[in-house]
C-alpha positions in Angstrom: -30.5 33.4 8.5 -29.8 31.7 5.3 -26.2 33.3 5.6 -26.0 31.0 8.6 -27.5 27.7 6.7 -25.4 28.4 4.1 -21.9 28.3 6.3 -23.5 25.2 7.9 -24.0 23.2 4.7 -20.8 24.4 3.8 -19.2 22.9 7.1 -21.3 19.9 6.5 -19.9 19.0 2.9 -16.1 19.8 4.2 -16.9 16.9 6.5 -18.2 14.9 4.0 -15.1 15.4 1.5 -12.5 14.9 4.9 -14.5 11.4 5.4 -14.4 10.5 1.9 -10.8 11.7 1.7 -9.8 9.5 4.2 -11.9 6.8 2.7 -10.5 6.8 -0.7 -7.4 7.3 0.6 -6.5 4.2 3.1 -8.1 2.1 -0.3 -5.3 3.4 -2.0 -2.7 2.6 0.4 -3.4 -0.7 1.6 -4.5 -2.1 -1.9 -2.2 -2.8 -4.7 -2.0 -0.5 -7.9 -4.4 -2.7 -9.8 -7.0 -2.6 -7.5 -6.5 1.2 -7.8 -6.7 1.6 -11.5 -10.1 -0.5 -10.8 -11.4 1.2 -8.3 -11.1 5.1 -10.0 -12.2 3.1 -13.5 -15.3 2.8 -11.9 -15.6 6.3 -10.5 -13.8 8.7 -12.1 -14.9 11.4 -9.8 -13.7 10.1 -6.6 -10.5 10.6 -8.2 -11.2 14.4 -8.6 -12.4 14.4 -4.6 -9.1 12.5 -3.8 -7.2 14.9 -5.7 -8.7 17.9 -3.9 -8.4 16.3 -0.3 -4.6 15.8 -1.2 -3.8 19.1 -2.2 -5.9 20.7 1.1 -3.0 17.9 2.9 -0.2 19.2 1.2 -1.1 22.8 1.2 -0.3 22.9 4.8 3.3 22.3 4.4 6.0 24.8 4.0 7.3 23.8 1.0 5.8 21.4 -1.8 8.1 18.2 -2.4 7.1 18.7 -6.6 9.1 22.1 -6.2 12.4 20.7 -4.9 12.1 18.6 -8.2 11.6 21.0 -10.4 14.6 22.5 -9.5 16.1 19.6 -9.9 15.5 19.3 -13.4 15.9 23.0 -14.3 19.9 22.5 -12.9 20.3 19.3 -15.6 19.9 19.3 -19.0 16.4 20.1 -20.9 17.2 17.1 -23.2 17.1 14.3 -20.1 13.9 12.7 -20.6 11.7 12.2 -17.3 8.6 9.8 -16.6 6.5 11.5 -13.9 4.5 8.3 -12.3 1.5 9.4 -10.5 1.8 12.8 -12.0 -1.4 14.3 -10.6 -2.2 17.5 -12.6 1.1 17.6 -14.1 2.9 20.3 -12.4 6.1 19.0 -13.3 5.8 19.0 -16.8 4.5 22.1 -17.2 7.3 23.6 -15.0 10.4 22.1 -17.0 11.2 22.5 -20.4 12.1 18.3 -20.6 9.9 15.8 -22.0 8.1 14.4 -19.5 5.8 11.3 -20.0 2.8 11.8 -17.3 1.3 8.6 -16.2 -2.1 8.5 -13.6 -5.0 6.5 -12.9 -7.8 9.4 -13.8 -6.2 12.2 -16.6 -6.5 15.9 -14.2 -4.9 16.8 -17.7 -4.9 16.1 -21.5 -1.4 14.9 -21.2 -2.1 12.1 -19.0 -1.6 8.6 -19.7 -4.0 6.7 -17.8 -2.3 3.2 -16.8 -1.6 1.3 -13.8 1.8 2.3 -12.4 3.3 -1.2 -12.4 2.5 -1.4 -16.3 3.4 1.9 -18.1 3.5 1.9 -21.7 7.3 2.9 -22.6 10.1 0.9 -24.0 12.7 -0.4 -21.9 15.7 1.9 -21.3 13.7 4.8 -22.4 13.9 7.7 -20.0 16.7 9.2 -18.3 14.7 10.0 -14.8 12.3 8.6 -12.9 9.8 10.3 -10.5 7.6 9.8 -7.5 6.2 12.1 -5.7 4.0 11.7 -3.2 3.1 8.9 -5.1 4.2 5.2 -3.7 1.0 4.1 -3.1 -0.7 0.2 -3.0 0.7 -3.1 -1.8 3.3 -3.9 -4.8 5.7 -1.7 -4.4 8.5 -4.0 -5.4 6.6 -4.3 -9.0 6.2 -0.8 -9.2 9.9 0.2 -8.7 10.6 -2.4 -10.8 8.8 -0.9 -13.6 10.7 2.2 -13.0 13.9 0.4 -13.3 12.8 -1.2 -16.5 12.2 1.7 -18.1 15.2 4.0 -16.6 18.5 4.0 -18.7 21.7 2.5 -16.7 23.1 4.8 -14.8 19.3 7.0 -15.0 18.0 8.7 -11.8 15.0 8.1 -9.8 13.8 10.5 -7.6 11.2 10.1 -4.9 9.7 12.5 -2.7 7.6 11.0 -0.2 5.9 11.6 3.6 8.4 11.2 6.3 6.4 9.5 8.9 6.2 6.7 6.2 9.5 5.5 6.5 9.0 2.6 9.7 13.8 2.3 8.7 14.8 4.2 5.8 18.1 2.2 6.3 16.2 -1.2 5.5 14.4 0.7 2.7 17.7 2.0 1.4 18.9 -1.4 1.0 16.4 -3.0 -0.2 16.8 -0.5 -2.7 19.8 -2.0 -3.6 18.1 -5.1 -4.6 15.8 -3.3 -7.1 19.0 -2.1 -9.1 19.4 1.3 -7.5 22.3 2.9 -5.3 21.8 5.7 -3.4 23.3 9.2 -4.7 21.5 11.5 -2.1 19.1 11.8 0.9 17.7 15.0 2.4 15.7 13.6 5.4 15.9 17.4 7.0 12.2 18.0 6.5 9.5 16.7 8.9 6.8 16.7 6.3 8.9 14.8 3.2 11.9 13.0 2.5 13.8 13.4 -0.7 15.6 10.8 -2.2 17.8 10.4 -5.5 18.9 6.6 -6.7 20.4 5.8 -9.6 20.2 3.0 -11.5 23.1 0.1 -11.5 21.2 -2.4 -13.1 18.4 -5.0 -13.3 16.3 -5.6 -9.9 17.4 -8.9 -8.7 14.9 -11.5 -8.4 13.2 -12.3 -4.3 11.3 -10.2 -2.3 13.0 -7.1 -1.1 12.9 -7.4 2.6 12.8 -3.6 3.6 10.9 -2.2 1.2 8.3 -1.2 3.6 6.3 2.5 4.0 3.3 2.8 6.0 0.3 4.0 4.9 -0.5 7.5 4.6 -3.7 7.7 6.9 -4.3 11.3 7.4 -5.9 12.1 11.0 -9.8 13.2 11.6 -9.3 17.4 11.9 
């Protein structure tokens, strides 16, 4: 009998965790990066809970996008300096020989520098590769990607891995990226789970709103 009540309690906890994860997820995608920074500053435990829920979702995928980015970096010189925006538990930094600056809203690892993704503490043109691996959240995408442009050297690489269903119009998105000072180098749209996009920095971002820079919120269904 105690086994049955333990199972019931575990199921209830699982359901609560799922509900809380969906709530936090909605906050992250429907507010700005500043709102997200504020949310987790006031409740760091919520980030750990969010990360657990996120891990559970991605574990179901046949391949993890971060492993694709790891393979990409291993083929390039280890001397390239990398900035990982929304680094989570720093899997990328732990898997490559490059110097990796790890940024996120809460430190899941001692390597993490806590900051708003639209204001990272790096000098202009100081990195060779900027990475957003399932991390393009918030309503101020233009500001966040503008920050990636600022810290990248001319000709530097921007890698974006993002949930496939978030792109309402991939062509409009890629066109908007040119306004932000990026040229599309390659795009892998073969997975139904995530798209992998590689850009090169061509120059500074142009002013004015980048019209097609829209991603749907990633709202997980109730299970």
